[in-house]
Every structure is written in C-alpha cells, then in structure tokens.
C-alpha positions in Angstrom: 73.1 82.5 100.5 72.0 86.0 99.7 74.4 87.4 102.2 77.2 85.5 100.6 76.4 86.8 97.2 76.1 90.4 98.5 79.5 90.1 100.2 81.0 88.7 97.0 79.6 91.6 95.0 81.0 94.1 97.6 84.5 92.5 97.4 84.4 92.7 93.6 83.3 96.3 93.6 86.0 97.2 96.1 88.6 95.6 94.0 87.5 97.4 90.8 87.5 100.8 92.7 91.0 100.0 94.0 92.2 99.6 90.4 90.4 102.6 89.0 91.2 105.2 91.7 94.9 105.5 90.9 94.2 106.0 87.2 91.7 108.7 87.9 94.0 110.5 90.3 96.8 110.5 87.7 94.5 112.0 85.1 93.3 114.8 87.4 96.7 115.7 88.8 98.5 118.3 86.6 101.7 117.2 84.8 104.9 118.8 86.2 105.6 122.2 84.7 102.1 122.7 83.4 99.1 124.9 84.4 95.6 125.7 83.2 93.7 128.7 81.9 90.0 129.4 82.6 88.1 132.4 81.5 85.0 134.0 80.1 84.4 136.0 77.0 82.2 139.1 77.0 81.2 141.7 74.4 82.4 145.3 74.7 79.9 146.0 77.4 81.6 143.5 79.7 78.4 141.7 80.7 77.1 140.0 77.5 78.7 136.5 77.1 80.2 135.4 73.8 79.6 131.7 73.1 81.5 129.8 70.5 84.7 131.9 70.8 88.1 130.1 70.6 91.2 131.4 72.4 94.5 130.6 70.8 97.7 131.0 72.8 101.3 131.1 71.6 104.3 130.5 74.0 106.7 133.3 73.3 109.7 131.1 74.2 109.0 127.9 72.2 106.5 129.2 69.7 104.1 126.4 70.5 100.4 127.2 69.9 97.5 125.9 72.0 93.8 126.1 71.3 90.9 125.7 73.6 87.5 124.3 72.7 84.8 126.9 71.8 83.3 128.7 74.8 79.9 127.5 76.1 76.7 129.5 76.2 77.9 131.4 79.2 81.1 132.4 77.3 83.3 130.2 79.5 86.3 128.2 78.3 89.0 126.1 79.8 92.4 125.1 78.5 94.6 122.5 80.3 98.1 121.2 79.7 99.8 124.6 79.2 103.5 124.6 79.7 104.7 127.1 82.3 105.6 130.4 80.6 104.4 133.6 79.0 101.9 133.6 76.1 100.5 136.0 73.5 96.9 135.3 72.6 94.1 136.0 70.1 90.4 135.1 70.0 88.6 133.6 66.9 84.9 134.1 66.6 82.2 133.8 64.0 82.4 137.6 63.6 86.1 137.7 63.0 89.4 137.5 64.9 90.5 139.7 67.8 94.1 140.4 68.7 95.3 141.3 72.2 98.0 143.7 73.3 98.5 141.8 76.5 100.4 138.7 77.7 99.2 135.9 79.9 101.5 134.1 82.3 100.9 130.4 83.1 102.2 129.1 86.4 103.1 125.5 87.3 100.3 123.6 89.0 98.0 126.6 89.1 94.9 127.8 87.2 95.0 131.4 85.8 91.5 132.9 85.7 90.6 135.8 83.5 87.7 137.7 81.9 88.1 139.0 78.3 86.2 141.8 76.6 85.9 141.7 72.7 85.6 145.1 71.0 85.2 145.6 67.3 87.3 148.3 65.5 85.6 151.1 63.6 85.7 150.7 59.8 88.7 153.0 59.1 90.6 151.8 62.1 90.0 148.1 61.2 91.3 148.6 57.7 94.5 150.3 59.1 95.1 147.6 61.7 94.8 144.9 59.1 97.2 146.6 56.7 99.8 147.1 59.3 99.5 143.6 60.8 100.1 142.0 57.4 103.2 144.1 56.8 104.5 143.4 60.3 104.2 139.6 59.7 106.5 139.9 56.6 109.1 142.3 58.1 110.1 141.1 61.6 107.1 142.7 63.2 107.9 146.2 61.9 105.8 148.2 59.5 106.5 151.7 58.1 103.6 153.9 59.3 104.9 157.4 58.5 107.7 160.0 58.5 108.9 162.9 60.5 107.9 166.2 58.9 108.9 168.6 61.7 111.0 168.5 64.8 111.1 171.0 67.7 114.4 170.7 69.6 113.3 172.7 72.7 110.3 170.5 73.5 111.6 167.3 71.8 108.4 167.0 69.9 108.1 165.5 66.4 105.3 165.9 64.0 104.7 162.6 62.2 102.7 162.4 59.0 100.8 159.1 59.1 101.1 157.5 55.7 99.0 154.4 56.4 97.6 152.4 59.2 96.9 153.6 62.7 99.2 155.0 65.4 97.9 154.9 69.0 99.2 155.7 72.5 101.2 152.8 74.0 102.3 151.7 70.6 106.0 150.9 70.3 107.7 152.7 67.4 111.1 152.9 65.8 112.4 156.2 64.3 115.1 155.6 61.8 117.0 157.8 59.4 120.6 158.5 58.2 121.8 159.4 61.7 118.7 158.4 63.7 117.9 155.0 65.1 115.9 154.5 68.3 112.9 152.7 69.8 110.3 154.1 72.2 106.7 153.8 73.3 104.2 156.5 72.3 103.2 158.1 75.7 100.8 160.6 74.1 99.6 162.1 70.9 98.3 165.6 70.1 96.5 167.1 67.1 95.3 170.7 66.6 95.9 171.5 70.2 94.0 168.5 71.6 95.1 165.2 73.0 94.1 162.2 71.0 94.3 158.4 71.5 94.9 157.5 67.9 95.9 159.1 64.6 94.8 157.7 61.2 96.3 157.9 57.7 96.5 161.5 56.4 96.8 163.1 59.9 100.0 164.6 61.3 100.0 164.3 65.1 102.6 165.6 67.6 104.4 163.2 69.9 107.3 163.4 72.4 110.4 161.6 71.3 113.3 160.5 73.5 116.0 161.3 71.1 116.6 164.0 68.5 114.8 163.3 65.2 115.4 164.7 61.7 112.9 165.7 59.1 112.5 162.8 56.7 113.2 160.1 59.3 110.9 157.1 58.8 108.6 155.9 61.6 107.9 152.2 62.0 105.3 150.6 64.1 107.1 147.7 65.9 104.2 146.3 67.9 101.2 147.1 70.1 102.4 147.5 73.7 105.3 145.3 72.9 103.2 142.4 71.7 103.4 141.2 68.1 100.0 140.7 66.3 98.5 137.2 66.6 96.1 137.4 63.6 96.9 139.2 60.3 93.4 140.5 59.7 92.0 141.4 63.1 88.5 142.8 63.3 88.9 144.0 66.9 90.8 144.0 70.2 90.6 141.5 73.1 91.2 143.1 76.5 91.6 141.4 79.8 89.1 143.1 82.1 89.2 141.1 85.3 89.7 137.9 87.1 92.1 136.3 89.4 95.2 136.4 87.3 98.3 134.2 87.8 100.4 136.7 85.9 99.5 139.3 83.3 102.6 141.0 81.9 102.7 144.0 79.5 106.1 144.9 78.2 107.3 147.9 80.1 108.0 151.3 78.6 111.8 151.2 78.9 113.7 151.9 75.8 114.7 148.7 74.0 116.9 150.1 71.3 120.0 148.0 70.5 121.7 151.3 69.7 121.3 152.7 73.2 124.4 154.6 74.2 
C-alpha cells in the first residue's frame, strides 16, 4: 500500500514538472531581438562599489528609455529585455546624476558586461556643465559657449573666448558666422603656452580648427564626444572602465558638417 502511494505521488510530481518546465524555459530564453546588460558601479577610485545607483538607457533610434533596479551592496545591476541597438546612458544616485560621453551597444541574445566609474565634477566645472546641458536641451543639443577673438591663418589656430560653461578636449563644436559654418571635434587646447584638458568661462584657449575662421564667429558646443546629455543637471561623469563589452561605440572624429564641400 505504501509503495502504491509513493508511486502515485511520483507520477503526480512528474506530471507537474512536465507542465512547469516548458513555462520556465520560455521565461529564461531571451525574446528575439533582445539582449541584456550587466554591470557594476564604482566610485572614482574604480574599486569602491556604489550601491543604490540606477542606470537609465535611451535607445538612440527609437527614443525608448529603460531603467534598471538599484544596484545591490556590491554595486552590481542587471537589465534584461533590451531591444538590440545603440544606447546613451546616465546614472542616478543619491548624490546626484551622472552623464556619460559613451554609447553602449546591445546585441541580440547576448549579455553586455561593463564596469562604470562615477566621478564628481569640481564646483566650477559642475556649474558650467549644468548650464550648458540645460541650453542644449532647448536648442537641438547646441549651446553657445564662446566666440572667436583671434585667428592665425598659418597654423590654423583660433583663440576662443569662453563666455560660459566648459570646453574640453574631445568635445564636438560648431563654428558659425557670416561666412563660416563647420563642425569639428576639439583635439587639443592650449593656454599660456601649456596644454590643458578644459577651459572655463573667462579663459581664452587656443585650438586647431579644420577650416578658416573669422573674428566674431560664434562657437557652439554640440555635444560631448558626439553624445547628447542624458540629464540636465549632471553632478559628474560616468565612464566605462572595463568589462567584457558587447559593443561600446564613441562617435568618431570625422567632420559631420552638412555644409562639407
């Protein structure tokens, strides 16, 4: 009798498992055209984890926004169900929001793995970044940052007076005037005979230009490394520092001017 009862329980259990297994398999298998993102947030030192941080991604083709659950105590997060494509991203934390100058690629049926370092801007830089990001959001990702006050034809160098915000190497700018209209990336900045990484409001750095410029031409900041700002009031920058990446794409440094001859 006991053997019969045990056999019956076994048959019932087997039948239940047979019903459940197909459902579980369909839940685990990724949907066609989708992938996942797994990563870890660290502070500027690259080793201290950041718990409670939330990554937000925006598909640059569809504009769809995806948001992960807060990172755990080890700074780790996971985001599933991402449509195949290229994404901009930003990180929201209890200390403030962090923009990134990089793009993340999601591949179908694969998991992209990354590590992200969060660095706070210095006071003056932070204020300038926020000012420019707000204006970019209102004017098709362009914000006037300064004007050309001197041009040296022989070396094709322009001196740009920074009226507001912050200008950094790798920023994409637009130089526009009565006869001038071109885009380029800032490959380097110089001030008082020294190379610098950024110039603040009130400074007048040198930079190489790809076309002839005129005194009085306006200089607009188009975006950081080709990537529009995710948050309007960033307190810092989020940088991909490692991991097995499915695809990380930064817009190249080729001229993108629609007025290219």
